[in-house]
N, C-alpha and C positions, 0 to 999 in steps of 0.2 A: 657424539651425546653426551659427555661430559661438558663441552661447552653450552649445552640445551641449558644442563642443569646448572651453572655458572649464573649464564644470563637472564633466564628465572631469577635465579638469588636476587640478581642486582639489582633487575625490575622489584621487586617484592619489596625490597628494601631502599629503593627511590619514592614508592607509591608509598610508606612509609610516613618518611618525612616530609613528603608533602600534606602531612595530615597536619593540621595547628588545634592545640586544646583550648574550646572556647568558652565563656559562657553567655550565653544570651537571653536577654529577660527582653520585655514589654511590654508597655504602658497599663494601667490599668487602667480593666476594660474591653483590653481588648479581647475579640470572640476566639474562645477555642479551634477553630477552623483554624484561621491565621497560623496557630501555635503550629496546629499539626500538621498547616501546610510547609512550615518551616522546618518540622522533624523530617518530614518525607523527605521536602530536598535533600536535606544529610544523608541520609539511609539510600535513597538511588544516588548518588552521588556514590557513596564507600566508604561515607563516614559511618560513625557509632554513636550510638546516644548515652551519653553516661550514666546520667542524672538527671531525673524528673523533678524540678523546686513545685512545693502543693501551698507557701505561704507568698513566692511571688507567682507572676508570670514567666516562668522563666525555665532553662533546662541549659546542664551543663555537654558539651559534645565535643571528639574529634572529627574536625573534617576539612575535608579540603577547599582551599583556599579563595580558589574559582566558588565553589556554592557558598560561602560567606559571604561575596557578592553578592550574586544570585540574592541570597535571602534579606541584602538589606536595600534591596530595589523593589521587593516583593510587595509593598501594601506600603502605599504611600500615605493611608490613613495613622496605620499601628509599626511606627520605627523603632526596629530593633535597637537595643543598645546592646555594642558585642564586643568585648576584652578578652583578652588574652587569661587565660586560668592561670594563675600562678600564685603561689604560697604569701602569705602577706603574714606579716611578723608585728606585735605589739612596739618594739624596740624599732625597725627601721633593719633592721639586718638578715 
């Protein structure tokens, strides 16, 4: 029984590490249904939407890498830009 708990713990750690923190933005004029489809793909694959932007067409998420590849190919007309979410500073440190 202990072995089962250990294996489940290791599996949850492995799944948590497979998520990538990203910012996904879409071109101006992208229909909301295209953005909603991308969000649904992330949630359905075990990811999480961490922030929704209102001034730009986009959102931040923690998503599996294979899901990000799927989102890139979902819309040929409205290709998203997917960037790693990271800390940026003015002095480059």
